ROLOGU-779291 format. One line per 2 residues: number of its first residue (from 1); their letters; for each residue x, y negated, z of C-alpha. Coordinates in pm, whole numbers. Example, Ala and Ser with C-alpha at 12.3 -4.5 7.8 and 13.67 -1.06 7.14 Angstrom:
<recs>
1> as> 1230,450,780 ~ 1367,106,714
</recs>
This chain:
<recs>
1> xx> 4492,-6588,25456 ~ 4581,-6958,25461
3> xx> 4918,-7093,25568 ~ 4763,-7222,25890
5> xx> 4629,-6875,25975 ~ 4964,-6714,25903
7> xx> 5141,-6967,26122 ~ 4891,-6898,26404
9> xx> 4950,-6523,26363 ~ 5325,-6571,26404
11> xx> 5269,-6774,26720 ~ 5036,-6513,26869
13> xx> 5282,-6231,26800 ~ 5561,-6434,26956
15> xx> 5358,-6499,27271 ~ 5253,-6139,27343
17> xx> 5543,-5959,27174 ~ 5580,-5810,26827
19> xx> 5564,-5454,26967 ~ 5220,-5519,27116
21> xx> 5082,-5740,26838 ~ 5241,-5680,26496
23> xx> 5258,-5971,26254 ~ 4979,-6029,26005
25> xx> 4950,-5775,25725 ~ 4985,-6053,25466
27> xx> 5340,-6102,25594 ~ 5413,-5738,25656
29> xx> 5376,-5596,25306 ~ 5713,-5709,25175
31> xx> 5798,-6006,24955 ~ 5515,-6105,24722
33> xx> 5667,-6266,24411 ~ 5333,-6434,24331
35> xx> 5302,-6606,24672 ~ 5414,-6966,24738
37> xx> 5785,-7008,24798 ~ 5740,-7087,25167
39> xx> 5546,-6760,25223 ~ 5803,-6559,25030
41> xx> 6074,-6700,25255 ~ 5882,-6595,25566
43> xx> 5828,-6248,25424 ~ 6198,-6217,25341
45> xx> 6286,-6317,25698 ~ 6054,-6050,25834
47> xx> 6176,-5778,25600 ~ 6535,-5831,25483
49> xx> 6665,-5627,25193 ~ 6808,-5281,25257
51> xx> 7169,-5394,25210 ~ 7131,-5683,25453
53> xx> 7329,-5680,25777 ~ 7052,-5860,25966
55> xx> 6894,-5668,26259 ~ 6554,-5526,26169
57> xx> 6385,-5478,26507 ~ 6033,-5628,26529
59> xx> 6152,-5890,26779 ~ 6447,-5999,26562
61> xx> 6225,-6015,26253 ~ 5969,-6230,26434
63> xx> 6234,-6467,26569 ~ 6383,-6513,26221
65> xx> 6044,-6587,26067 ~ 5951,-6831,26347
67> xx> 6283,-7012,26314 ~ 6236,-7041,25940
69> xx> 5882,-7179,25981 ~ 6012,-7432,26234
71> xx> 6273,-7552,25986 ~ 6004,-7582,25718
73> xx> 5792,-7792,25952 ~ 6089,-8012,26046
75> xx> 6146,-8079,25675 ~ 5788,-8189,25622
77> xx> 5604,-7865,25546 ~ 5251,-7859,25690
79> xx> 5136,-7510,25792 ~ 4774,-7612,25745
81> xx> 4817,-7750,25395 ~ 4668,-7511,25141
83> xx> 4606,-7725,24835 ~ 4545,-7593,24484
85> xx> 4738,-7820,24251 ~ 4559,-7926,23933
87> xx> 4886,-7984,23753 ~ 5260,-7966,23794
89> xx> 5394,-8062,24135 ~ 5550,-8411,24130
91> xx> 5839,-8475,24363 ~ 5814,-8795,24572
93> xx> 6031,-9085,24468 ~ 6372,-9095,24628
95> xx> 6438,-9314,24931 ~ 6548,-9672,24853
97> xx> 6914,-9764,24882 ~ 7029,-9828,25237
99> xx> 7051,-10193,25338 ~ 7270,-10127,25644
101> xx> 7594,-9931,25689 ~ 7636,-9645,25935
103> xx> 7922,-9607,26187 ~ 8222,-9435,26027
105> xx> 8398,-9321,26346 ~ 8359,-8942,26372
107> xx> 8413,-8937,26749 ~ 8149,-9204,26807
109> xx> 7906,-9023,26580 ~ 7951,-8700,26777
111> xx> 7877,-8881,27103 ~ 7572,-9049,26951
113> xx> 7434,-8718,26828 ~ 7487,-8565,27172
115> xx> 7296,-8854,27333 ~ 7011,-8820,27083
117> xx> 6981,-8447,27147 ~ 7016,-8449,27524
119> xx> 6918,-8800,27637 ~ 6832,-8948,27874
121> xx> 6609,-9226,27742 ~ 6814,-9503,27903
123> xx> 7128,-9393,27722 ~ 6946,-9351,27391
125> xx> 6784,-9695,27419 ~ 7112,-9867,27503
127> xx> 7290,-9693,27216 ~ 7021,-9776,26959
129> xx> 7001,-10136,27079 ~ 7376,-10184,27034
131> xx> 7364,-10024,26690 ~ 7077,-10250,26585
133> xx> 7251,-10563,26711 ~ 7558,-10465,26512
135> xx> 7347,-10456,26195 ~ 7409,-10084,26147
137> xx> 7191,-9773,26120 ~ 7205,-9409,26218
139> xx> 7395,-9182,25982 ~ 7178,-8957,25768
141> xx> 7265,-8641,25959 ~ 7114,-8789,26278
143> xx> 6789,-8914,26127 ~ 6588,-8595,26178
145> xx> 6697,-8561,26542 ~ 6613,-8929,26600
147> xx> 6270,-8895,26438 ~ 6192,-8603,26667
149> xx> 6293,-8804,26973 ~ 6072,-9091,26858
151> xx> 5783,-8849,26811 ~ 5815,-8747,27176
153> xx> 5878,-9094,27323 ~ 5666,-9391,27218
155> xx> 5887,-9625,27422 ~ 6201,-9520,27233
157> xx> 6049,-9628,26901 ~ 6107,-9994,26985
159> xx> 6484,-9943,26960 ~ 6472,-9663,26706
161> xx> 6276,-9836,26429 ~ 6544,-10094,26333
163> xx> 6819,-9831,26293 ~ 6638,-9549,26110
165> xx> 6731,-9697,25774 ~ 6545,-9642,25448
167> xx> 6603,-9265,25461 ~ 6434,-9247,25802
169> xx> 6130,-9442,25687 ~ 6113,-9229,25372
171> xx> 6112,-8908,25575 ~ 5848,-9057,25804
173> xx> 5617,-9095,25506 ~ 5654,-8725,25419
175> xx> 5580,-8572,25760 ~ 5261,-8665,25951
177> xx> 5438,-8603,26282 ~ 5681,-8882,26197
179> xx> 5423,-9118,26053 ~ 5508,-9376,26319
181> xx> 5835,-9440,26131 ~ 5683,-9469,25784
183> xx> 5637,-9809,25632 ~ 5782,-10067,25405
185> xx> 6143,-10144,25327 ~ 6358,-10357,25557
187> xx> 6360,-10637,25303 ~ 5980,-10653,25266
189> xx> 5804,-10982,25335 ~ 5569,-11017,25637
191> xx> 5252,-10989,25428 ~ 5359,-10652,25290
193> xx> 5450,-10528,25639 ~ 5111,-10641,25771
195> xx> 4922,-10470,25490 ~ 5123,-10147,25453
197> xx> 5331,-10105,25767 ~ 5259,-9872,26060
199> xx> 5086,-9999,26374 ~ 5422,-10025,26551
201> xx> 5565,-10232,26265 ~ 5264,-10464,26264
203> xx> 5286,-10507,26641 ~ 5657,-10593,26608
205> xx> 5576,-10843,26332 ~ 5299,-11006,26537
207> xx> 5514,-11034,26848 ~ 5795,-11186,26645
209> xx> 5560,-11440,26489 ~ 5415,-11527,26829
211> xx> 5761,-11638,26938 ~ 5799,-11885,26650
213> xx> 5445,-11972,26538 ~ 5173,-11854,26782
215> xx> 4890,-12013,26583 ~ 4988,-11837,26261
217> xx> 5011,-11501,26436 ~ 4673,-11554,26604
219> xx> 4509,-11641,26272 ~ 4663,-11332,26110
221> xx> 4520,-11110,26384 ~ 4177,-11274,26392
223> xx> 4135,-11235,26016 ~ 4201,-10860,26038
225> xx> 4008,-10764,26353 ~ 3703,-10632,26169
227> xx> 3918,-10399,25958 ~ 4103,-10244,26252
229> xx> 3990,-9949,26462 ~ 4007,-9960,26843
231> xx> 4346,-9786,26866 ~ 4495,-10043,26630
233> xx> 4322,-10345,26785 ~ 4444,-10282,27138
235> xx> 4825,-10310,27090 ~ 4779,-10601,26850
237> xx> 4558,-10789,27097 ~ 4814,-10716,27369
239> xx> 5072,-10898,27154 ~ 4888,-11223,27236
241> xx> 5064,-11216,27574 ~ 5371,-11356,27393
243> xx> 5353,-11737,27420 ~ 4999,-11713,27559
245> xx> 4828,-12052,27581 ~ 4485,-12215,27603
247> xx> 4477,-12220,27224 ~ 4418,-11843,27247
249> xx> 4118,-11881,27480 ~ 3841,-11893,27213
251> xx> 3962,-11569,27054 ~ 3999,-11396,27391
253> xx> 3651,-11509,27498 ~ 3513,-11354,27182
255> xx> 3701,-11030,27255 ~ 3520,-11001,27590
257> xx> 3232,-10858,27384 ~ 3449,-10627,27171
259> xx> 3307,-10280,27110 ~ 3617,-10123,27270
261> xx> 3628,-10110,27651 ~ 4010,-10121,27651
263> xx> 4014,-10431,27432 ~ 3755,-10604,27654
265> xx> 3956,-10528,27967 ~ 4278,-10650,27808
267> xx> 4114,-10974,27695 ~ 3993,-11034,28052
269> xx> 4341,-10969,28189 ~ 4499,-11214,27946
271> xx> 4239,-11479,28032 ~ 4324,-11438,28402
273> xx> 4679,-11548,28313 ~ 4528,-11886,28210
275> xx> 4433,-12027,28550 ~ 4218,-12305,28400
277> xx> 4034,-12091,28146 ~ 3657,-12071,28168
279> xx> 3691,-11700,28254 ~ 3930,-11772,28542
281> xx> 3705,-12049,28676 ~ 3409,-11810,28679
283> xx> 3606,-11536,28858 ~ 3759,-11771,29116
285> xx> 3412,-11907,29186 ~ 3294,-11556,29274
287> xx> 3607,-11496,29480 ~ 3569,-11824,29668
289> xx> 3212,-11727,29764 ~ 3354,-11420,29942
291> xx> 3595,-11627,30155 ~ 3515,-11820,30471
293> xx> 3695,-11940,30782 ~ 3609,-11832,31135
295> xx> 3599,-12054,31442 ~ 3978,-12041,31474
297> xx> 4031,-12146,31113 ~ 4139,-11793,31009
299> xx> 4036,-11688,30660 ~ 3819,-11379,30629
301> xx> 3688,-11205,30317 ~ 3354,-11031,30283
303> xx> 3261,-10873,29946 ~ 2895,-10840,29844
305> xx> 2691,-10521,29867 ~ 2643,-10520,29490
307> xx> 2772,-10714,29190 ~ 2584,-10953,28963
309> xx> 2489,-10842,28615 ~ 2684,-11129,28451
311> xx> 3007,-10995,28603 ~ 3015,-10712,28351
313> xx> 3088,-10941,28057 ~ 3397,-11071,28235
315> xx> 3549,-10728,28281 ~ 3406,-10612,28616
317> xx> 3242,-10268,28631 ~ 2954,-10262,28879
319> xx> 2968,-9888,28951 ~ 3277,-9738,29119
321> xx> 3504,-9509,28922 ~ 3479,-9140,29006
323> xx> 3837,-9160,29137 ~ 3763,-9451,29374
325> xx> 3702,-9353,29735 ~ 3662,-9691,29905
327> xx> 3296,-9762,29843 ~ 3116,-10014,29623
329> xx> 3221,-10325,29820 ~ 3592,-10235,29805
331> xx> 3558,-10147,29435 ~ 3404,-10485,29348
333> xx> 3655,-10678,29560 ~ 3956,-10503,29407
335> xx> 3839,-10577,29053 ~ 3772,-10944,29123
337> xx> 4112,-10979,29293 ~ 4273,-10821,28983
339> xx> 4120,-11090,28760 ~ 4179,-11383,28996
341> xx> 4482,-11598,28906 ~ 4746,-11539,29173
343> xx> 4797,-11913,29219 ~ 4439,-11930,29354
345> xx> 4546,-11749,29671 ~ 4841,-11972,29755
347> xx> 4646,-12289,29676 ~ 4320,-12200,29848
349> xx> 4451,-12023,30157 ~ 4764,-12237,30183
351> xx> 4986,-11932,30235 ~ 5297,-11796,30065
353> xx> 5275,-11448,29909 ~ 5455,-11295,30208
355> xx> 5217,-11474,30447 ~ 4928,-11334,30244
357> xx> 5071,-10987,30308 ~ 5057,-11052,30682
359> xx> 4706,-11193,30649 ~ 4587,-10883,30461
361> xx> 4705,-10662,30748 ~ 4438,-10817,30968
363> xx> 4162,-10771,30711 ~ 3919,-10480,30684
365> xx> 3988,-10494,30311 ~ 4367,-10466,30317
367> xx> 4385,-10184,30061 ~ 4147,-10349,29813
369> xx> 4332,-10681,29838 ~ 4677,-10530,29791
371> xx> 4572,-10299,29510 ~ 4410,-10595,29336
373> xx> 4719,-10813,29379 ~ 4946,-10540,29244
375> xx> 4729,-10494,28937 ~ 4713,-10870,28880
377> xx> 5093,-10887,28902 ~ 5129,-10634,28620
379> xx> 5007,-10885,28363 ~ 5034,-11223,28538
381> xx> 5400,-11153,28634 ~ 5433,-11433,28892
383> xx> 5797,-11422,29007 ~ 5705,-11589,29339
385> xx> 5544,-11258,29436 ~ 5856,-11041,29392
387> xx> 5917,-10991,29765 ~ 5549,-10925,29825
389> xx> 5543,-10676,29536 ~ 5834,-10483,29687
391> xx> 5650,-10468,30018 ~ 5323,-10354,29860
393> xx> 5487,-10113,29619 ~ 5675,-9888,29860
395> xx> 5423,-9613,29806 ~ 5332,-9698,29446
397> xx> 5499,-9679,29107 ~ 5714,-9990,29057
399> xx> 5943,-9870,28778 ~ 5777,-10095,28520
401> xx> 5652,-10381,28738 ~ 5976,-10478,28913
403> xx> 6188,-10502,28595 ~ 5917,-10715,28436
405> xx> 5901,-10944,28739 ~ 6280,-10968,28761
407> xx> 6290,-11056,28391 ~ 6102,-11374,28481
409> xx> 6404,-11488,28685 ~ 6714,-11639,28535
411> xx> 7028,-11427,28518 ~ 7194,-11596,28820
413> xx> 6872,-11563,29023 ~ 6851,-11191,28953
415> xx> 7219,-11146,29035 ~ 7182,-11329,29366
417> xx> 6892,-11107,29466 ~ 7092,-10795,29382
419> xx> 7392,-10920,29581 ~ 7172,-11000,29878
421> xx> 7012,-10656,29862 ~ 7347,-10486,29832
423> xx> 7493,-10668,30132 ~ 7176,-10614,30334
425> xx> 7158,-10239,30265 ~ 7526,-10148,30300
427> xx> 7440,-9869,30540 ~ 7189,-9731,30289
429> xx> 7393,-9719,29971 ~ 7165,-9476,29785
431> xx> 6855,-9684,29864 ~ 7035,-10004,29761
433> xx> 7134,-9850,29427 ~ 6777,-9734,29365
435> xx> 6644,-10081,29437 ~ 6890,-10242,29197
437> xx> 6830,-9980,28929 ~ 6457,-10049,28941
439> xx> 6521,-10420,28889 ~ 6766,-10399,28599
441> xx> 6578,-10426,28268 ~ 6636,-10127,28043
443> xx> 6952,-10155,27825 ~ 7103,-10423,28056
445> xx> 7378,-10394,28316 ~ 7506,-10552,28638
447> xx> 7761,-10831,28642 ~ 8124,-10734,28674
449> xx> 8147,-10882,29024 ~ 7858,-10675,29158
451> xx> 7983,-10371,28966 ~ 8322,-10398,29139
453> xx> 8150,-10407,29478 ~ 7934,-10111,29389
455> xx> 8225,-9898,29262 ~ 8426,-9980,29575
457> xx> 8131,-9874,29792 ~ 8101,-9547,29599
459> xx> 8471,-9473,29647 ~ 8433,-9541,30021
461> xx> 8137,-9304,30040 ~ 8252,-9028,29805
463> xx> 8624,-9075,29749 ~ 8758,-8936,30076
465> xx> 8793,-8584,30208 ~ 8455,-8616,30375
467> xx> 8139,-8760,30220 ~ 7979,-9054,30396
469> xx> 7602,-9025,30379 ~ 7370,-8764,30232
471> xx> 7474,-8706,29870 ~ 7335,-8357,29816
473> xx> 6977,-8415,29707 ~ 6788,-8531,29401
475> xx> 6777,-8890,29527 ~ 7158,-8905,29543
477> xx> 7197,-8757,29194 ~ 6946,-9005,29055
479> xx> 7135,-9295,29220 ~ 7470,-9185,29080
481> xx> 7328,-9147,28729 ~ 7171,-9491,28766
483> xx> 7518,-9629,28840 ~ 7649,-9476,28518
485> xx> 7375,-9669,28338 ~ 7393,-10012,28505
487> xx> 7760,-10063,28604 ~ 7946,-10315,28390
489> xx> 8120,-10126,28111 ~ 8461,-10265,28214
491> xx> 8427,-10094,28553 ~ 8337,-9752,28412
493> xx> 8698,-9617,28425 ~ 8710,-9686,28800
495> xx> 8366,-9530,28843 ~ 8468,-9219,28647
497> xx> 8779,-9184,28866 ~ 8545,-9048,29134
499> xx> 8531,-8712,28957 ~ 8811,-8731,28701
501> xx> 9108,-8827,28916 ~ 9142,-8504,29123
503> xx> 9208,-8314,28798 ~ 9526,-8511,28729
505> xx> 9862,-8337,28761 ~ 9994,-8593,29010
507> xx> 9858,-8886,29211 ~ 10060,-9125,28996
509> xx> 9908,-8984,28676 ~ 9560,-9017,28824
511> xx> 9616,-9376,28932 ~ 9753,-9462,28589
513> xx> 9454,-9295,28425 ~ 9211,-9525,28605
515> xx> 9425,-9839,28619 ~ 9308,-9988,28290
517> xx> 9004,-10203,28358 ~ 8986,-10104,28727
519> xx> 9032,-10326,29029 ~ 9362,-10287,29224
521> xx> 9174,-10154,29527 ~ 9030,-9868,29322
523> xx> 9375,-9772,29194 ~ 9530,-9788,29542
525> xx> 9250,-9586,29696 ~ 9270,-9323,29422
527> xx> 9646,-9289,29474 ~ 9608,-9249,29849
529> xx> 9320,-9006,29816 ~ 9504,-8785,29567
531> xx> 9814,-8778,29779 ~ 9600,-8597,30032
533> xx> 9433,-8375,29772 ~ 9751,-8276,29587
535> xx> 10021,-8295,29849 ~ 10163,-7980,30006
537> xx> 9981,-7867,30320 ~ 10163,-7939,30642
539> xx> 10341,-7645,30808 ~ 10150,-7504,31099
541> xx> 10295,-7595,31437 ~ 10383,-7271,31615
543> xx> 10324,-7432,31953 ~ 9983,-7565,31861
545> xx> 9668,-7401,31988 ~ 9483,-7169,31748
547> xx> 9192,-7328,31566 ~ 8849,-7262,31713
549> xx> 8653,-7045,31468 ~ 8342,-7204,31321
551> xx> 7999,-7053,31333 ~ 7833,-6978,30995
553> xx> 7609,-7281,31044 ~ 7907,-7507,31118
555> xx> 8101,-7369,30822 ~ 7803,-7428,30593
557> xx> 7767,-7785,30722 ~ 8138,-7849,30665
559> xx> 8124,-7716,30310 ~ 7816,-7925,30229
561> xx> 7987,-8236,30370 ~ 8259,-8190,30108
563> xx> 8021,-8151,29814 ~ 7973,-8428,29561
565> xx> 7685,-8463,29311 ~ 7918,-8389,29018
567> xx> 7993,-8045,29161 ~ 7677,-7954,28969
569> xx> 7782,-7895,28607 ~ 7461,-8045,28471
571> xx> 7510,-8367,28669 ~ 7875,-8383,28559
573> xx> 7773,-8343,28194 ~ 7524,-8628,28222
575> xx> 7778,-8856,28390 ~ 8035,-8784,28120
577> xx> 7776,-8844,27848 ~ 7697,-9190,27986
579> xx> 8058,-9293,28045 ~ 8202,-9160,27718
581> xx> 7933,-9308,27495 ~ 7922,-9645,27669
583> xx> 8300,-9681,27652 ~ 8305,-9574,27287
585> xx> 8036,-9827,27197 ~ 8226,-10092,27390
587> xx> 8541,-10024,27192 ~ 8349,-10018,26863
589> xx> 8142,-10332,26932 ~ 8315,-10521,27217
591> xx> 8142,-10853,27151 ~ 7795,-10697,27169
593> xx> 7868,-10498,27482 ~ 7989,-10812,27656
595> xx> 7647,-10973,27599 ~ 7448,-10673,27725
</recs>
């Protein structure tokens, strides 16, 4: 029996129960001194020696063996590897010396490990970004946990790769599941990274070169296209979006005939970002032919019954997808709108993006137009369409589009939009927080001024004896956790006073606990609130009328009105994880946190 078969047998026994399906006979005959060391260890776990104190029930034996196999796999053992060695086994060379130091604060390291093990992604990304900016790496005891997180989250790898250190890259080369982290040393030159690095490392190199020397990066990619498979070509071609210009047009035109459908579609999307490219001129010509004005001068759109054969080369599929339910005409229109430069609409129809939204309401093709505009926005990222995107995206996923659009604005412009939203939606605090959280790029935070306003609003809503608004559902929990992520780090003590202050021994102690870094209004409100929480109850007035008893429904409503999201232990743990780690990183690297 091979290692892979033995591993499968363990899994099957674990799924149906060792009593119903005993483990494989090859593992059940005791320890075989002639078997490989890994199999002997599994056999020993299944059948401990007579003088062992370990429980020997079938279930306990199976759990021990499964745990041991999992540890083997984590350390690089491949259950399916059954190779007969021709000679003596040669240990791999040791990892190179580390080029970066690791944090030496034990408390900070404990918080970092907790964040790596329990997340969420936002906290992990922010932590890794700060560590990378500080020129440091993860300590060796966190590398395995970090590699596992990177295996599960492709997005996290962007922040993880710079802080894995040489030990992390070395481990990545030994375990296929961590191959994304394997590659060359930090000090390697670009040519070595391009030749020997992982796809993620080559993408990072290409994007970096596009910032400084777009022509050199384009030449590097073009020279290697024939050697790359489709999965490698796609992310590297997507890197051309950095500093995209008309100099890239010849290469992108050539990629319209690439053997990979994904690469062809991406090339067409990038060409649509160049409004004067030959591709864009062809597409806008087809779009213009579908537009006409009626007797009142109102624009109307009428897509054709079928597409032209030459459309296919420019990224337009003539037959509807199996998931499309709008018919052939709507399918063709949506695709052409996706590839039409957004500036075409404002120039040709003479309307602003919001006026185009109103115009689409009166069209028979409203859905196709809006779906096409939304898709075009995902790669054209025209900031003039932000308000229109919010209107169109109420029923669609905007978690990636809005941050990307907001990133096109300057810092003050983004801040002004957030302030306007916050003031406009004061009566809908949870919705306002969600809107801001969607617009804050990952790993960034609100300004201190807006953070002060937000913390004050939260204290008004949640800091009294009664809760203002509906703070019992998932939406409220998500909003509060978003605040822990985006509030300026200097305002975190005041934010944390929402759930920490009532545990103080006196109102004065609570106010002092939150005074550092908090606005005076927060401290005053906390003191007043805790005076009510902690003060002695007033003596009942003998002459007063007896209280009217509440019905069960009224009592339940009253109790729910007093509940806060952090009454849930899991929510409280997540809030504490955010606050403690962010404050610890701020104290360790104050200059970097100030720039976040």
